[in-house]
C-alpha positions as CSV (number, residue, x, y, z in Angstrom):
1,M,-8.0,-12.5,-70.8
2,A,-9.6,-12.4,-67.4
3,N,-11.0,-15.3,-65.4
4,S,-14.7,-15.8,-65.6
5,P,-16.7,-15.4,-62.4
6,D,-18.5,-18.7,-63.2
7,F,-15.2,-20.6,-63.4
8,L,-13.9,-19.1,-60.1
9,A,-17.2,-20.0,-58.4
10,Y,-17.0,-23.6,-59.9
11,L,-13.5,-24.0,-58.6
12,T,-14.3,-22.8,-55.0
13,E,-17.4,-25.1,-54.9
14,L,-15.5,-28.1,-56.3
15,M,-12.7,-27.6,-53.8
16,R,-15.1,-27.0,-50.9
17,D,-16.9,-30.2,-51.8
18,G,-13.5,-31.9,-52.0
19,G,-12.8,-30.9,-48.4
20,V,-10.6,-27.8,-49.1
21,P,-12.6,-24.6,-48.5
22,T,-11.0,-21.9,-50.7
23,T,-11.2,-18.2,-51.3
24,S,-9.9,-16.2,-54.3
25,R,-8.2,-12.8,-54.6
26,R,-7.3,-10.8,-57.7
27,M,-3.6,-10.7,-58.5
28,F,-1.6,-9.6,-61.5
29,G,-4.5,-10.0,-64.0
30,G,-5.5,-13.4,-62.6
31,H,-6.5,-14.8,-59.2
32,G,-4.8,-16.5,-56.3
33,L,-6.5,-19.2,-54.4
34,Y,-6.1,-19.5,-50.6
35,A,-7.0,-22.1,-48.0
36,D,-6.9,-20.8,-44.4
37,G,-5.0,-17.8,-45.7
38,V,-2.3,-19.9,-47.4
39,F,-1.7,-19.2,-51.1
40,F,-1.6,-22.5,-53.0
41,A,-3.0,-22.0,-56.5
42,I,-3.1,-19.6,-59.5
43,V,-6.0,-19.1,-61.9
44,D,-5.1,-17.5,-65.2
45,D,-7.3,-17.4,-68.3
46,D,-9.6,-19.9,-66.7
47,V,-6.8,-22.4,-66.2
48,L,-6.0,-23.7,-62.7
49,Y,-2.3,-24.2,-61.6
50,L,-1.4,-25.8,-58.3
51,K,1.7,-25.3,-56.2
52,V,4.3,-28.0,-56.4
53,D,7.6,-28.8,-54.7
54,E,10.1,-31.6,-54.8
55,R,7.8,-34.0,-52.9
56,S,4.7,-33.5,-55.1
57,R,6.1,-32.6,-58.6
58,A,6.5,-36.2,-59.8
59,E,2.7,-36.9,-59.5
60,F,1.9,-33.8,-61.7
61,D,4.8,-34.6,-64.2
62,A,3.5,-38.2,-64.6
63,L,0.3,-36.8,-66.0
64,G,2.1,-34.3,-68.3
65,C,0.9,-31.2,-66.3
66,T,2.4,-28.0,-67.8
67,P,3.9,-25.1,-65.7
68,F,2.4,-21.7,-65.2
69,T,4.6,-19.2,-67.2
70,Y,4.7,-15.5,-67.7
71,A,6.7,-13.1,-69.8
72,T,9.3,-10.9,-68.0
73,K,9.8,-7.3,-69.0
74,E,12.6,-8.6,-71.3
75,G,10.2,-10.9,-73.0
76,V,11.6,-14.1,-71.5
77,Q,9.2,-16.8,-70.5
78,Q,9.6,-17.5,-66.7
79,A,8.1,-20.7,-65.2
80,L,6.9,-20.8,-61.6
81,S,6.5,-23.9,-59.3
82,Y,2.8,-24.1,-60.2
83,L,1.6,-26.8,-62.6
84,R,-1.7,-27.1,-64.5
85,V,-4.2,-29.2,-62.6
86,P,-4.9,-32.7,-64.0
87,D,-8.2,-32.9,-66.0
88,E,-9.7,-35.4,-63.6
89,A,-9.6,-32.9,-60.8
90,L,-11.9,-30.6,-62.7
91,E,-14.5,-33.3,-63.0
92,R,-14.9,-34.7,-59.4
93,P,-14.7,-33.1,-55.9
94,D,-12.8,-36.1,-54.5
95,A,-10.1,-35.8,-57.2
96,M,-9.9,-32.0,-56.7
97,G,-9.6,-32.4,-53.0
98,R,-6.7,-34.8,-53.4
99,W,-4.8,-32.5,-55.8
100,A,-5.6,-29.4,-53.8
101,R,-4.3,-31.0,-50.6
102,L,-1.0,-31.9,-52.5
103,A,-0.7,-28.2,-53.5
104,L,-1.6,-26.9,-50.0
105,G,1.1,-29.2,-48.6
106,A,3.7,-27.8,-50.9
107,A,2.7,-24.3,-50.0
108,L,2.8,-25.0,-46.3
109,R,6.3,-26.7,-46.6
110,K,7.5,-23.6,-48.5
111,A,6.1,-21.3,-45.8
112,A,7.7,-23.4,-43.1
113,S,11.1,-23.3,-44.8
114,T,11.3,-19.5,-44.8
115,K,12.9,-17.6,-41.9
116,S,9.9,-15.5,-41.3
117,P,8.4,-16.3,-37.8
118,A,5.0,-15.1,-38.9
119,R,4.9,-17.5,-41.8
120,K,6.2,-20.4,-39.6
121,K,3.4,-19.6,-37.1
122,A,0.8,-19.6,-39.9
123,A,2.1,-22.9,-41.2
124,R,2.0,-24.6,-37.8
125,K,-1.5,-23.3,-37.1
126,T,-2.9,-24.6,-40.4
127,T,-1.2,-28.1,-40.1
128,S,-2.2,-28.6,-36.5
129,R,-5.9,-28.9,-37.3
């Protein structure tokens, strides 16, 4: 099932009002969300999943947030480091802003940890604002 244009518009408005201006791009039947060119969220079947890492995962786990999964060619379910956004974030811009910033931080840390100079430069540029 595809994402509804209304849901995508709602998410970008909610995030903008929460202080995280966001754009979306189609990807693999769903959408990726970006802040300043940094990929930090997946929207699939009108469900938002945010990037997590070892520093942010516990907050999501404490609320029982489930992972984004997909089926491989072999039919095996594969989980990614993106967890479903807490319900509270879908109700208030301030809550969405907080959760989106946690996800953006995880995405920036991941980009900074790669050996690609271009990714490290993008991460430094975004975090120096």
